[in-house]
C-alpha positions, -999 to +999 in steps of 0.1 A: +232+293-079+230+327-097+243+362-090+222+392-100+241+417-121+231+453-126+244+464-160+241+498-175+244+500-213+236+527-238+200+529-250+209+522-286+228+490-276+199+479-254+175+483-283+197+464-307+204+436-282+167+433-274+158+431-311+183+403-316+171+385-285+135+387-297+146+374-332+160+344-315+129+340-293+149+346-261+145+368-232+172+395-232+187+381-200+190+346-215+205+361-247+232+379-227+240+346-208+243+328-241+267+354-255+288+353-223+291+315-225+301+317-261+327+345-254+344+324-227+342+291-244+375+271-245+376+276-283+374+314-280+399+314-252+424+295-274+417+319-302+422+349-280+455+335-267+467+331-303+467+369-305+483+374-271+508+402-269+544+391-273+569+417-261+595+429-287+630+419-276+644+452-287+619+471-266+627+449-236+664+453-241+662+491-242+638+493-213+660+472-192+691+493-201+672+525-193+661+512-159+697+501-151+711+535-161+684+556-146+703+566-114+733+577-135+712+594-161+693+613-134+725+629-122+734+645-156+701+645-176+673+652-152+644+668-171+660+661-205+650+635-230+674+606-237+677+580-265+688+545-257+698+522-285+714+487-282+717+492-245+736+525-248+729+562-244+732+575-279+718+611-277+699+635-255+682+669-258+659+693-238+636+694-269+619+661-276+611+668-312+647+678-320+659+645-304+632+625-322+642+640-356+679+632-351+672+597-339+647+591-368+675+601-393+703+581-376+683+550-368+656+545-395+635+514-390+651+506-356+637+508-322+652+535-300+639+541-264+631+578-261+620+591-227+623+620-203+645+614-173+625+621-142+630+615-105+615+580-108+624+557-137+588+550-146+555+568-140+525+552-123+493+558-143+460+551-126+432+540-149+397+541-135+375+513-150+339+503-145+332+475-121+303+453-114+282+457-083+271+425-067+239+426-047+240+404-016 
């Protein structure tokens, strides 16, 4: 069983892919299928997992502390920027750059959570991404 896929790619990429497919004496469609199979092979999946993102414990600690303190911070620092280090509020300012410069001097080479205190502890960001259309 096969599913037909409509894929839009830039003309220059199409030309390059077509040239490579012809050099391998393959139809472009077959060449793309070969590439897809190679990309999702078990060996490549293991290699990709070897480079998987591992969260930094310091980042996780400061994020967790900020989320726990958010309600209290909102009461006193709404709209201001705060700095969280080792789970504690260490500084704040209305001016992000002023706060950043102080923190950079006081805590060189250490992670400090800098964020603006808003009504909600985190912002939701919607990212639009291309999808595949499946013809039935």
